[in-house]
N, C-alpha and C positions, 0 to 999 in steps of 0.2 A: 024703746028701741035699743038702748044699751043693754037692757036685761036680755033681750033676744040674742044679742051678739055673744052673750056669755054661753048660750047653748051650743054655739058652734064648736069651740074647743072641747066642751064636755062631750059633744057628739063624736068628735074625732077620737077622744080618749076611750069612749065606750066601744066605738067600732074597732079601734086598735086592740082593746082588751079582748073583745069577742074574737077578733081575727087571730090573736095570739093563742087564745084558748083552743080555737078550732085547729090551729097549726100543731100545737103540742099534743093534741088528742088524736091526730092522724096516725095510722100505722107506721111504724119505723121501717124505712128502707135500709136493708142490711148492708148494701154496698159491698165492699171488699170482704166483709165478714162472711159472705156466702160462698167464698172461694178458698178452699183449703187444699193443701197437698194431700195426696193419697199415700198412706204409709202402711207397709206390711212389717209386722214385728215378729220376732222369734219368741220362744217360750221363756226367755230370760229378759224380755223387753227390748232387746237389741234390734235395730232397724235392719231388715233384710233387703227391703226395696223401697225406694222413694220416688214418687212422681210429683213434679213441681206443679204449682198452680198455673192457671192459664197465662198469668203475667210472668211466669218463670221464677217464682219465689218458693222458698222452703218455709211453709207456714202451717202450723198445727194448732188446733183449738186447745184450750187449757181450762181446767176448773181449779178453783182455789185450793181444794184439798190435795192437788198435785204440786202445790208450791210451798216451799219452806216459808213459814210465817215471818221469818226475819226479812225476807225480800219485801213482803207487803209493808212491814213496819218502816223499812228504809225508804221505800217508794213514797209512802204517804208523808213521812217526816220531811222528805226533801222536796217533793213536788206539790203537795197540797195538804197542809196541816189541818185544814178545816173540812176535809173531804166528807166526813160523816155528818157535818153540820149544815153545809149549804145545799141548795137545790139545783146544782149544776153551774151556777154563776156565783162566784164569791164577791158579794157587794163590797166587803171591806177591802179586798185586794183591788177591785176595780176603782174604788174611790182613791186608794193610795196611789195607784198608777196615774190617775187623772190629775191628782194634786201635783205629783212630781213633773208631769208633762207641762202643766201650766206655769210652775215656778222655776223649772230648770230648763225647759225647752226640749227635754228628752225623757224617755221612759227608762228609769233605772231599776225597776222591779217589774216582774211579770204579773199578769192577772189571770193567766190561763189555768183553769182547773183541770184535774185529771179527766173530768167528764167532757170538757171542751176539747182536750187533746184526743180523747176517744172519738169525738165527733169528726175531727179532721182526719183521723186515721181511717175511719170507715168510709169517708167520702173525700177524695182528693180535691174536689173543687172548694172545699171548706178550708183548705190549707193556704189559699192565696192571701197575700198581705195587702189588705184594703179594709177600710172602716166598714163598708157594707158587708164584706165577707165575714168580718169579726162579729158583727151583729147577727148574721145568719148562723154562725157557729154557736153563739150564745143561745139562740132560739132552739137550735137542734139539741144542745146540751140540756135545756129545760125539758124538751120532749123525752130525752133519754131518762132523766130523773123521774119524770111523771110515770113512765110506763115500765121502767126496769128497776131492779133492786141495785143497791150499791155493789153487791158481790158480782152481779152480772156485768156491771159497767167495768169493774176492775178486771174481770176475766176477759172482756172484750179488748181492753187496753193491752193486757198481757199477751193476747193472741195476735195483735197487729203491730205492736211497736217494732221499729226497725233496729237492727243490730249489726249493720255492715254487710256489704255485698248483697246477696239475695236472701239473707237471713232475716226473717220476721217472726216475732212472737217469742216468748220466753222459753217455750219448750224446745224450739229449734236452736235458740241462742245458747241455752245451757248445754245442749248436746254438742253443738258446733265448737264452742269456745272451751268447754270444760269436760266434755265427754261424760256427762252425768245428767240425771234428771233434775229438774228444778226443785225437787223436794230435798235435795242433798247439798244445797249451796252453803258456803261459808259466808260470814259477814262481809269479808273483803270481796268475794265474788259477787255477792248481791249488790254491793256499792258500785262495782264496775258496770253491772248490767242495768243499774238505774241511771248511770251517767251516759252510756253510749247512745241511747235514742235521741238525745238532744242534738247530737251532731254525729250520726252513725258512721259516716265515711272518714271524717277527720279524727275520730276517736277509736278507730280500729287498732287494737293492741298489736296486731301483726304488722301493720304498716306504719303506724304513728304511735309507738309505745310511749313517748314522752307526753303527747297529748292525752293518751289514755290514763297515764299515771296521774297527771294533774287533775283530770276530770274526776277520777276516783277519789283522790285526796280531798277535793273540794266537797264531794258528797259526804265523806266521812267527817270532815270538820263541821259541815252544816247540820248534821244529825246528832252530833255527839251529845249535846245537852238533852235533846228530846229522848234519846235512848240510853242515857246515863252511861256513856262510854268513857272510861278512864283515860287520862293522858297516856299511860303506859300501853293500853290496848290500841289507842289511836296510832301511836308510833309503830306498833307491831303490824297493824293492818296496812299501813302505808308501805311497809317494806315487803309485804307478801308479793311473790312473783306474779307477773302478768302472763296470760297465755301467749305463746309465740306464734301460733298458727291457727287458722280456722280449718276444722276438719269436717268434711261432708261425708255422709255414709256411702259405702260402696254398694254397687248393685250385685247381689249374689243370688237372688231368686226371682229373676224376671218372669220366667214361665209360670211360677207359682202365683205371682202377682196377677198375671193375666187370667189364670185359671180360677181363682177364688172370686165368688160373687160377693162384692162388698156392699154393705148397707150403711157404712159410715166412713169417715175419712181415715179411720184407724182400725186395722184388723190384726188380731193376734192369731198366730199359728202355733202348731205343735212342733215346729222345726227347731233343731239344734243348730245355731249359727256356725259353731266350730265344725260340726260334721258336714254341714252344707258346704263350707269352704273346702274342706278336705276332699269330699266326693267330687265337687266341681273340678278341682285340680287334677284328680285322678282321671276323670273322664276326658278332660282336655288333653292331658299328656298322651293317653292311649290313642285318641283320635288323630293326633298330629302325625302318628306313624302310618296312617292310612291315606290313600289318595282321595282327593275330592271326587264326588260329593258325600262320601261316607260320613255319617254322624253317629252320635251315641247319646244314651240317656241312662239315668239310674234313679232308683227309688228305694228308700229304706223305711220300713214300717215296723213299729213295735208290735210284737205278737200279743194276742189276747185283748189289746185295747184298740188296735188299728191306727194309733197315732203316727202320723208321718214325721219322721225325724230328719230326712234329707230328700229333696225333690229337685232333680236336675233334668230339665226338659230337653236340653241339647248341650253340646260341648261349648258352643259359643253363640250367644243370642244375636250378636251382630254380624255373624258370618253370612255373606250372601252366597258364596259358592257352595257352602254346605247347607244352605237354607236353615240357618240356626234359629230364626224366629219361630219356626214350627215347634210346637210342644209335642215331642214324640211320645211322651207318656200318655197322651190322650189320642194318638193316631191309631187307627184301626189297621192291624197288621196280621200276618200269618204267624201263629205262635210255634210252628214247627212241632217238635215232640214234647213240648212242656206239659201237655195235658195227659200224657201216658200214665204218670203216677196216679192221677185221679181215676182213670179208667180201671186200673188194676185194683185200687182200693174199693171202688164200687163193686167190682166183681167178687172180691173177697167177702164183702158184706152180704152179697146175694148168694154166697156159697157156690159160685161158678168155678172158682179156682181156690187154691190154698197157697200159703206162703212158700211151700216147697214144690209148687207146681213145676212140671217140666214141659216145655213147649217144643213142638216140632217146627223149626224155622226152615221152611222149604217153599218152593213155588206153589202158589195157590191161585185159583180163579173163583171169584164170588160174583155171581150174576153178571158175568162179562167183565168184571173189574179185576185186573191182574196187578196187584201192588207189588212193589219191590222194596228192598232195603236201600238205605242211603248209599251203601257201598256197592250196590248192584249185585251182591252175592248173598249166599245163605249160610247159616251157621249150624244147621242140623238140630239136634236136641240141645236145648239150653234151659237153664234154670230161670225162674222169675227174676232173680237178682241180675243175672247176665242180660236178660231181655231189657231190663230197666237201664242198666249202666251203659249197655251198647246201643240203646235207643232203637232196638229192632222193630221194624214195622209190622211184620207178619204176625207175631204174637199179640201185639197191641190191637191190630185189626180183628183178629179172631176173638179176642176178649171183648172188644166193643160189640161185636156181633152177638156174643152171648148175652150181654146185658141190654142190648137194644140201642142202636145209635140215636133214634129219635127221642125216646124217653130220657136218655142221658143228656142229650143236648138241651132238652126242655128244662132239665134240672139246672144246667149251667146258666141258661138264659134267665131263669127265675132268680138266680143269685146275683147276676150281673146287673140286670135291669137297665141296660144301656140302649136307648132308642136308636142309636147309630149302628147297632149290629145289623148285619145282612139279614134280610127277610128269608132268603133261600137257605134251606137246611143243608148242612155239610155232608150228612150221611156218614159212611165209614171213613171218608177222608178226614173226619174230625181227628182221628188218631195221628194223622200225618201233618196236621197244620191247616186243614181246610176250614176250620171254624175260626174266622177272623175276629180278633178282639184287640183291645188296647192294652198296654202294659199296666195301666191302672186296673183294668178288668181282671187281668191275670193275677195281679197282686191280691185282689179281693177273693179270688178263688183259692189262692194259696193260704190266705189268712184263715179261711174256713177249713181248708184241708189240714193245716198244721195244728189247729186248735178248734175242733168242731164245736159250733154253737157259742164261741167266745166273743166273736166280733162280727158284725154284719158287713161292714165296709170300712175302707180307709177313712181316717179322720184328718182333714186338712187344717181345721181351725177349731179353737175352743178346747175344753178339757173334758167334755162329757163323753163317757164311755157308753157306746150303744151295744147292748146285748142282742145278738141275733137269734132268730127262731128258725134259721135255715137248717136244712138237713142235706148235706152232700155225702159225707161218709161218717162212719162211726169212729170213736176215739181209738178203738183197738186196731182197726184196719189202717188208720192214719199212722199209728206208731209202727205198725208192721212195715208199711211201705217206706216210711222215713228211715227205718233201720236198714232195709235193703238198699236204700239209696246212699247210705253212709259209706264212705270210702276212707281208707287210711292214707294220710299224706306222707310225703317223704320225710317231713320233719317230725313225724311221730304223732301228729295231731289227727283230727278227723274233719271231714267235710261232708255235709249232707246237701246235695245239690242235684238239680236236673237242668240239662241244657236242651236247646232246640235250634234247629236250622230250617228255614223255609226253603221252598222250591226255588232253584236258581240262586240260592244264597243271598237273597235280598235282606233277610233278617237273621240275626244271630242273637240268641237269648241265653240267659242263665238265671236261675232262681236258686238262691242258697238260703237254707234254713239253719239259723243258729239258735242258741238257747233262748234268747230273748227277742231276736229280730229276724226279719226276712229281708234279704237283699236281692233286688231285681236289677239286672243290667240288660241293655239292648244296644246292638249296633246294627246299622243298616243304611240303605240308600233312601233319600227323600222321596223319590218317584218310583220306587219298586223296580229299579233297573237291576239287572243281574250283576253279580260279582263272582270272582274266582277266588277271593281271599277270605270270605267270612264263613265262620261256622260257630255254633254255640260253644263247642269244646275248646277251640283254639283262639277265639276272639272274645266272646262275652264272658266265659268263665274266668280267665285270668284277671279281668277287670273286677269281677265280683269278689274273687279271692283276695285281691289287693285291698279292696275296700274293707273286707272282713278283717284282714291282718292289721291294716292301718288303724282301724277303730277298736281293735282288741276284742272282737266278738269271739265267743267260744262255742264249740260244738262238742257235746259229750256223748259219743256213740255208745259206750258201755251202759250209760243210764237208759238210753233208748232201748237197748237190747234186753236189759234186765227187766223192763216192764212188759216184755212180750211173753206172757204166760197164759196158759189155758187156751191157746188157739188151736183150732182143728189142724191136725197134721203136724209133722215135725218141721220146725222152721229151718230155712236154709242157713241162717246165721247160727243156729244151734246144733248143726250137724257136726259129727266128728271130722277130723282131718282125714281125707280119703287118699290123697296123693302124697306118699312119703318121699318120692323122688321122681322127677326133678322139681325143684322149687321154681315158682314163677319168677321170671326175669333172668334166669340163668343163661349164660353163654356156654354152649356145649360144643366141643370139637370132636369129630368122629371121622374115621377113615372109610367107613362103608355104609353110611347113612343108617346105621343101627343105633338105637337109643335105649339104654337101660332105664326101666321104669319099675316102680314099686307101689303097690296098693293092696287093699284087703282082698283076700281070696274070694272069688265069685263076683267081683266087680265087673261092670260093663264099660269098655273103653271106647272112646271116640277120638278121632284125629281130624282136626279142622272141621268138626261137625258131622263127620261121617263115621259109622261104626267100623271098628278095626279089631284085629286080633293081637293079643300079646302072648308070645311063645317063650317060655323059660325066662320071663321077666324082660323080654326084649321086644321093642316095637320097631318095625321097619318103616322108614320114611321113603317117600318118593323123590323129594327134592330137598335141598338144604334151605336155610332161611328161617323166617318166623313160623313157629308151629303152635297150634292151640290144642292142648291135650286135655281131655275131659274124662272124668270117671263118675259113673252113676252106681249108687248102691242103695237099694230100697227107695226111700223118698228123698234121698240126698244126691246132690250133684256138685262136683267141684271142677273148676277149670283153671289150668295154669298155662301161661304163655312163655315159651322159651325161644332162644335163637340158636339154630344149629349150623355150625360151620364145617364144611367138608375139607379135610386136610389130606395132602398126598401121603 
């Protein structure tokens, strides 16, 4: 009978052992480890955008190769000297704590291992103060040790440990308290970050510096022997200043965060944080001068690689009246005249026009379609350069008709590959803004236009350069059109740009091509409502030019022109000076509306686009005011604009 009674406790022990084995073999519930912040980082590792966890914490995962080894040494020396020897529960420490409890009536030393601390960090219910919870915590620690490596347990602890406020994990803590990654910590900083998690709110150095100092000093004293720290170094470490404030990252790229498809909690982009801040400020300042709901956006992309260096989807992400939450860089809009350079480049490739082509800008009707210019007037005979710079519609429509509107639009669609593009074809209205696309789409087209076959599309993240196999225009026609687009600025520099304005002025665009980058700016209304204030030249271009000047981008027009050799026909930029007098921009006073002019013999003269006669070097005007004087000789044409004042 007594022998049978012995089997009862043995049976319980066996059942308990089997139950424990079954428990520690079960898959580990990740708990809070499965919820991390979403972080968008710049090309220099700086945080551009941070979205907190569902519980409102800034918490990022960490791997040991991202942590300075000194922090690991301090953590283990202070918290769990036998970490690499025990299996989750330190029997020596448990025995010591039990002995102290029995003989002194209180616990004077802890028995909690780093693995046990990790268990309660993963699951809040394991942090309660009770004997049953403590046993559960130990059992979960045993499960962790059975299934995970020591490195993974340390990584989990360092990902979840609290550091004051809503800061959790060493990656966020190092950035928040010291503005550096955890791979660059000093011994003093490591000691503080080991001390804070034991009482994160009471040891915050910004609120309780004395508590933080004492806690750091305690850690340093405790680890001195284990890490062979000299008394002189101990004194030095204790005097090192504490951080005075907790710094959280600013939101500077919310639209880009929404735009990028994230496959992990951390995403690296190609964006320059400094440029992002500057461009955001420029857009915001310009938009403040416009009435609501007008908004703006800007995009900077590196030529040949497509890497996005600045991405500003609106002037203010939080603005309700301007609908700032909309990413206008992905919104489908009318591009106005911004596609005209591409049309002319394609026509040059197909030998439909030359760089010295002269257009007749006059009223025309095409299959019942009667287009007009933005100014509602006509310019008569104009050069390709003038047609480009003045964004004249009639020459662009005639050119598009020469190359075929549908084939050209198919070419654009194959390059853009945006499923949101309208299914209805624009026809000849493509030259005037009838082919709706997004600013990102337009940037992709200009990347291909500026550097044919160098980059297939804009690159928002990563560092891989994608070489495209697309064919929009040739390099020679690209250089030709860019040279014709280049204008001399008042400061003596050059600017290569194209502007566009949509019907009813809902959209104003500017695309500026510099030596290494392309800058795109857009201003418009969220719901395509008409305005009376927006145009590409007066609204979008000044924004683009300020961005170019602020960031120090350069445009070298002579280099572009020098490369234009061997092209059919004489280039407009290579023509001799035709008008010797008057110079463009001159203010001329006359008593009889007679204007002295001088040009090569045999030249053909035009006044405000209409043929005119010059007799004895004198051109007779009909009215005073602004006058556009043009001279054509062979394949060259030159236009000067002057202001004539009638005096008594």
